C-alpha positions, 0 to 999 in steps of 0.5 A: 390753940388761940383759934380753937378757943375763940371758935369754942367761945363763940359757939358757946355764945351762939348756943346759949343766946336765947337763954340770956337774951330775955327780950323776944323782940331781940331774939326775933331780930337776931332770927331775921338777921341770921336768915340775911346773913345766910343769904349774904354768905351764899352771895359772897361765894359768887361775888367774893370767890368768883368776882361776879356781881348779882344784883337779883340775888334776893329772886332766889330767897323769894323763890324758896319762900314761895315754893316752900309756902305753896308746898305746905299750904297746897294750891289749885291752878288752871291747867294749861291744857283741857278744862280741869285744874291742877291740885297739889294737896298740902304737904310737910314743911320740911318737903317744902324746904327741900323742894325750895332748896332744889328748885332755887338751886335749879333757877340759879343753874338756868341763870348762870347757864344763859347769862355767863356767857356775857359776863360783867355789866351784862350779867348785872342786868341780867340778875336785876331783870330776873329779880324784877321778873319774879317780883311781877310773876309774884304780884300777878299770878294772883290764882297761885300766890294770892298777889299783893293780898299775900299768902298767910297762915303758912304752917311753921316748920315741923319735925318728925325725929326717933327720939322727940317725936312730932312737933311744930316750931311755933316759938322763937328759941326753936326757929333760932336754933334751926336758923343757926343749924342752917348757917353753920351748914352753909358755913361748913359747905362754903368753907370746904368749897373754897378750900378745895380745888374747886375753890382755888379754880374760882378764885383763879378765875376772879383774879386773872381769868385769861391765865386761869383759862390758859391753865385749862379752868373750865370758866362756865363750869366753874361759875355754873357751879358757884351760881347753883349752890349760891342760889340753892343756899338763898333759897333755903334761908327764904323757905325758913324765912316763910315758915318763921314770919308765916306770911309773904308777899311779893315785897320779898323780892324788893331790890333793897334787900339784895343791896342789904346783902351786897352791903353786908359782904362788901363791908365785912370783907368779900372773899373771906369766910367771916366777912359776910357774918361780921358785916351782916351783924353790924348792918343787921343789928345796927338799925335795931340799936339805933331805933331806941335812941333815935328817929328813922331819919337819923337812923338811916343817916347813921347807917349811911354814914357807918357804910360810907366810912368803912368803904373809905377807910376799910376798902377791903372790908373789916375782916381783912383789915383786922387780918392785916392789922393782926399780921403786922402785930404778931408776924403770923397769919390769922 
């Protein structure tokens, strides 16, 4: 009953947030933080539940951003055969969002298929290399991506609904609800996965792979499933990011963004549903709060100290620590 009441209060706060958060700048921070929380949640499916560290996760976010932006803008590229060109006319941002999710998931499947035979440190190297390759492609394929000049004037996300008609999401409030809807959908999907037979198989692989294999669990199949789903969710978040920011360049593939997602997962509590959300709120909102009272150097020092203290004193993350405290206090699990 308490859990249901707490869920209701959290949803009420989230739904009404744009109405009592009067400063549009803070709402912008909430939107961008929300997109990175979706990225962290998707990374947690792979890192937290299968134990595979992907340090190139931002590549799928960036692929989603570029695919959706190019679909909605249209483009021309030289054909690899003959003297002609391939022309793609502009399409709706919603179609771009769908394609971004599918193509990012497809890349996740390919990377998983190629690299899960060499797990551990080799998998980490492959994912870092993949992210760097995608960054270099976006930087140097100028005819398609505009390179460092960036893709700009990306149209905002649009809708065409039976009762609401057609429209475009220009302002921050509808974009906030769009990001919130994506986060809730991703949360529900991840929750259903980890509580199913598939999720139990992934956790078994994380805890003791030889024992899981001896029980008949197909390692490659479940790891590929986690990698594909994780990449598709990151691509969906990247697509919304492109249509909200309306300009993207190769910096969207920077390694620091993957590190930020990893920090959100580790500090919040990897392998928990709420952990990446708590970690994302802390390390998404903290720099903004510090910006009001401290210079950039102090901001980064406080950011780093907070992260080190959490890792030192709460090595399993904030959420597992709260769960243990609550269990000791009440004698029942949260």
